[in-house]
TIKE-112624 format. One record per atom (N, C-alpha, C, O): x, y, z; atom name. Coordinates in Angstrom, 2 decimals. Each point is the difference from the previous one (the first is absolute). Layout:
BEGIN
> X, Y, Z, CA
...
***
This chain:
BEGIN
> -16.42, -82.77, -93.08, N
> 1.34, -0.03, 0.54, CA
> 0.97, -0.45, -1.10, C
> -0.28, -0.96, -0.73, O
> 1.42, 1.66, 0.60, N
> 1.00, -0.34, -1.02, CA
> 0.98, -1.03, 0.54, C
> 0.34, 0.01, 1.18, O
> 0.12, -0.91, -2.05, N
> 1.01, -0.97, 0.44, CA
> 1.35, 0.70, 0.22, C
> 0.23, 1.08, -0.54, O
> 0.64, -1.68, 1.32, N
> 1.30, 0.58, 0.32, CA
> 0.82, 0.27, -1.26, C
> 0.81, 0.93, -0.01, O
> -0.98, -1.70, -1.04, N
> 0.77, 0.21, -1.23, CA
> -0.31, 1.34, -0.64, C
> 0.83, 0.53, -0.75, O
> -1.99, 0.02, 1.02, N
> -0.38, 1.29, -0.58, CA
> 0.64, 1.16, 0.76, C
> 0.32, 1.03, -0.60, O
> -0.13, -1.18, 1.89, N
> 0.51, 1.11, 0.82, CA
> 1.45, -0.21, 0.45, C
> 0.49, 0.74, 0.85, O
> 0.19, -1.72, -1.40, N
> 1.34, -0.32, 0.45, CA
> 1.05, 1.01, -0.44, C
> 1.08, 0.05, 0.59, O
> -1.36, 0.75, -1.60, N
> 0.99, 0.96, -0.53, CA
> -0.51, 1.42, 0.21, C
> -0.59, 0.60, -0.90, O
> 0.82, -0.07, 2.08, N
> -0.42, 1.36, 0.30, CA
> 0.92, 0.98, -0.71, C
> 1.22, -0.06, 0.17, O
> -1.79, 0.95, -0.94, N
> 0.78, 0.97, -0.76, CA
> -0.60, 1.39, 0.18, C
> -1.18, 0.15, 0.34, O
> 2.00, 0.86, -0.57, N
> -0.50, 1.36, -0.01, CA
> -0.12, 0.65, 1.36, C
> -0.69, 1.02, 0.12, O
> 1.33, -1.56, 0.90, N
> -0.12, 0.59, 1.33, CA
> 1.11, 0.99, 0.32, C
> -0.12, 0.74, 0.98, O
> 1.20, -0.69, -1.76, N
> 1.11, 0.93, 0.22, CA
> 0.40, 0.65, -1.33, C
> 0.89, -0.49, -0.69, O
> -1.56, 1.57, 0.33, N
> 0.30, 0.68, -1.26, CA
> 1.45, 0.48, 0.00, C
> 0.53, 0.44, 1.02, O
> 0.12, -0.54, -2.19, N
> 1.36, 0.49, -0.07, CA
> 0.15, 1.07, -1.07, C
> -0.75, 0.03, -0.97, O
> 1.73, 0.86, 1.18, N
> 0.24, 1.09, -0.93, CA
> 1.03, 0.96, 0.57, C
> 0.56, -0.23, 1.07, O
> -0.30, 1.32, -1.80, N
> 1.00, 0.98, 0.41, CA
> -0.51, 0.98, 1.06, C
> 0.79, 0.55, 0.76, O
> -2.07, -0.33, -0.71, N
> -0.59, 1.02, 0.85, CA
> -0.48, -0.60, 1.32, C
> -0.94, -0.80, 0.02, O
> 1.57, 1.20, 1.07, N
> -0.36, -0.54, 1.32, CA
> -1.40, 0.42, 0.44, C
> -0.59, -0.64, 0.87, O
> 0.06, 1.70, -1.46, N
> -1.35, 0.43, 0.40, CA
> -1.09, -0.84, -0.65, C
> -1.15, 0.03, 0.43, O
> 1.51, -0.80, -1.46, N
> -1.01, -0.83, -0.67, CA
> 0.37, -1.47, -0.07, C
> -0.69, -0.78, -0.65, O
> 1.79, 0.39, 1.30, N
> 0.41, -1.41, -0.02, CA
> 0.71, -0.34, 1.31, C
> 0.50, 0.88, 0.70, O
> -0.48, -2.15, -0.38, N
> 0.63, -0.49, 1.23, CA
> 1.45, -0.41, -0.25, C
> 0.86, 0.18, 0.87, O
> -0.60, -0.73, -2.06, N
> 1.33, -0.52, -0.34, CA
> 0.62, 0.79, -1.13, C
> -0.70, 0.55, -0.85, O
> 2.05, -0.49, 0.84, N
> 0.67, 0.58, -1.17, CA
> 0.14, -1.07, -1.08, C
> -0.50, -1.11, 0.17, O
> 1.16, 1.44, -1.27, N
> 0.06, -0.93, -1.12, CA
> 0.85, -1.24, 0.27, C
> -0.05, -0.97, -0.75, O
> 0.83, 1.00, 1.84, N
> 0.75, -1.19, 0.42, CA
> -0.73, -0.74, 1.12, C
> 0.60, -0.82, 0.70, O
> -1.88, 1.11, -0.53, N
> -0.87, -0.65, 1.00, CA
> 0.42, 0.27, 1.44, C
> -0.30, -0.79, 0.89, O
> 1.01, 1.91, -0.66, N
> 0.37, 0.42, 1.36, CA
> -1.04, 0.99, 0.48, C
> -0.43, 0.87, -0.76, O
> 0.01, -0.98, 2.00, N
> -0.96, 0.93, 0.58, CA
> 0.60, 1.40, -0.02, C
> 1.16, 0.19, 0.36, O
> -1.96, 0.79, -0.76, N
> 0.48, 1.39, -0.03, CA
> 0.41, 0.48, 1.39, C
> 0.97, 0.76, 0.13, O
> -1.69, -1.18, 0.90, N
> 0.21, 0.53, 1.34, CA
> 0.86, -0.87, 0.91, C
> 0.35, 0.43, 1.10, O
> -0.02, -1.64, -1.52, N
> 0.81, -0.90, 0.82, CA
> 1.15, -0.51, -0.86, C
> -0.21, -0.81, -0.91, O
> 1.41, 1.27, 1.19, N
> 1.14, -0.26, -0.88, CA
> 0.33, -1.47, -0.20, C
> 0.45, -0.39, -1.08, O
> -0.67, -0.44, 2.09, N
> 0.39, -1.41, -0.12, CA
> -1.20, -0.94, -0.15, C
> 0.10, -1.18, 0.35, O
> -1.22, 1.69, -0.87, N
> -1.18, -0.85, -0.21, CA
> -0.26, -0.15, -1.50, C
> -0.28, 0.97, -0.70, O
> 0.37, -2.20, 0.24, N
> -0.25, -0.33, -1.41, CA
> -1.17, -0.97, -0.06, C
> -0.13, -0.88, 0.84, O
> -0.72, 1.05, -1.83, N
> -1.15, -0.88, -0.20, CA
> 0.17, -0.70, -1.34, C
> -0.07, 0.65, -1.04, O
> 0.31, -1.95, 1.06, N
> 0.28, -0.72, -1.25, CA
> -1.00, -1.12, -0.28, C
> 0.30, -0.92, -0.76, O
> -1.47, 1.00, 1.38, N
> -1.04, -0.95, -0.35, CA
> -0.89, 0.63, -1.07, C
> 0.41, 0.98, -0.62, O
> -1.58, -1.50, 0.40, N
> -0.86, 0.52, -1.07, CA
> -0.78, 1.25, 0.41, C
> -0.84, 0.47, -0.76, O
> 1.10, 0.06, 1.94, N
> -0.70, 1.20, 0.46, CA
> 0.20, 1.19, -0.92, C
> -0.91, 0.82, -0.17, O
> 2.09, -0.70, -0.44, N
> 0.28, 1.17, -0.82, CA
> -0.62, -0.08, -1.40, C
> 0.00, 0.99, -0.73, O
> -0.52, -2.15, 0.35, N
> -0.68, -0.12, -1.30, CA
> -1.23, 0.90, -0.02, C
> -0.68, 0.12, 1.02, O
> 0.37, 0.49, -2.14, N
> -1.23, 0.81, -0.06, CA
> -1.26, -0.84, 0.10, C
> -1.01, 0.46, 0.54, O
> 1.05, -1.69, -1.04, N
> -1.15, -0.90, 0.07, CA
> 0.49, -1.43, -0.24, C
> 1.17, -0.21, -0.32, O
> -2.05, -0.73, 0.46, N
> 0.34, -1.40, -0.22, CA
> -0.43, -0.44, -1.39, C
> -1.02, 0.46, -0.52, O
> 1.79, -1.33, -0.06, N
> -0.36, -0.54, -1.32, CA
> -0.78, -1.30, 0.18, C
> -0.31, -0.40, 1.13, O
> 0.00, -0.24, -2.20, N
> -0.75, -1.26, 0.06, CA
> 0.90, -1.18, 0.33, C
> -0.50, -1.10, 0.24, O
> 1.80, 1.31, -0.21, N
> 0.93, -1.08, 0.30, CA
> 0.80, 0.33, 1.26, C
> -0.03, 1.14, 0.47, O
> 0.71, -2.12, 0.05, N
> 0.81, 0.21, 1.20, CA
> 1.11, 1.02, -0.26, C
> 0.69, -0.09, -1.01, O
> -0.51, 1.05, 1.91, N
> 1.05, 1.01, -0.20, CA
> 1.36, -0.41, 0.55, C
> 0.91, 0.82, 0.04, O
> -0.75, -2.07, 0.38, N
> 1.21, -0.37, 0.73, CA
> 1.30, 0.17, -0.77, C
> 1.00, 0.41, 0.59, O
> -0.98, -0.70, -1.88, N
> 1.26, 0.19, -0.75, CA
> 0.38, 1.47, -0.06, C
> 1.18, 0.33, 0.05, O
> -2.16, 0.55, -0.17, N
> 0.27, 1.43, -0.01, CA
> 0.44, 0.47, 1.39, C
> 0.88, 0.85, 0.11, O
> -1.48, -1.40, 0.93, N
> 0.41, 0.33, 1.37, CA
> 1.45, -0.41, 0.21, C
> 0.79, 0.76, 0.56, O
> -0.43, -1.95, -1.01, N
> 1.38, -0.48, 0.15, CA
> 0.97, 0.89, -0.79, C
> 1.05, 0.37, 0.52, O
> -1.40, -0.03, -1.75, N
> 0.87, 0.85, -0.82, CA
> 0.19, 1.36, 0.65, C
> 1.11, 0.53, 0.02, O
> -2.18, 0.05, 0.52, N
> 0.12, 1.30, 0.65, CA
> 0.82, -0.10, 1.28, C
> 0.80, 0.90, 0.28, O
> -0.97, -1.96, 0.49, N
> 0.79, -0.18, 1.22, CA
> 1.49, -0.09, -0.33, C
> 0.83, 0.54, 0.73, O
> -0.50, -1.22, -1.82, N
> 1.41, -0.07, -0.43, CA
> 0.51, 1.38, -0.43, C
> 1.14, 0.35, 0.29, O
> -1.99, 0.43, -0.98, N
> 0.38, 1.36, -0.42, CA
> 0.25, 0.88, 1.21, C
> 1.00, 0.71, 0.06, O
> -1.90, -0.74, 0.91, N
> 0.16, 0.80, 1.21, CA
> 1.21, -0.48, 0.79, C
> 0.74, 0.81, 0.56, O
> -0.52, -2.12, -0.51, N
> 1.19, -0.54, 0.66, CA
> 1.28, 0.53, -0.61, C
> 0.96, 0.29, 0.72, O
> -0.92, -0.16, -2.03, N
> 1.17, 0.58, -0.67, CA
> 0.21, 1.45, 0.43, C
> 1.15, 0.42, 0.18, O
> -2.22, 0.34, 0.00, N
> 0.11, 1.40, 0.46, CA
> 0.59, 0.03, 1.42, C
> 0.81, 0.87, 0.33, O
> -1.23, -1.83, 0.51, N
> 0.51, -0.05, 1.35, CA
> 1.49, -0.36, 0.02, C
> 0.77, 0.55, 0.79, O
> -0.38, -1.47, -1.65, N
> 1.42, -0.38, -0.09, CA
> 0.82, 1.20, -0.43, C
> 1.11, 0.20, 0.51, O
> -1.61, 0.62, -1.42, N
> 0.71, 1.20, -0.43, CA
> 0.23, 0.98, 1.15, C
> 0.96, 0.77, -0.03, O
> -1.83, -0.78, 1.02, N
> 0.12, 0.92, 1.15, CA
> 1.01, -0.47, 1.04, C
> 0.41, 0.78, 0.85, O
> -0.03, -2.05, -0.91, N
> 0.95, -0.52, 1.00, CA
> 1.35, 0.67, -0.14, C
> 0.45, 0.30, -1.11, O
> 0.20, -0.05, 2.25, N
> 1.34, 0.64, -0.07, CA
> 1.05, -0.91, -0.57, C
> 1.16, 0.40, -0.11, O
***
């Protein structure tokens, strides 16, 4: 059995890319099929590294947040 520290950072569950037939999210982490669904946790990472991904998750969430602000009227 693995300790919780090993499985705490789930990654690679929501592939992202330009092609909706081979990915779930677009490059701004928005679901291809649901206009108002964004995934900004570590799910969009291709894999997990040996260190905590939290700073990268935070940076990406801020980037996606900026895209959302640009869409506001």
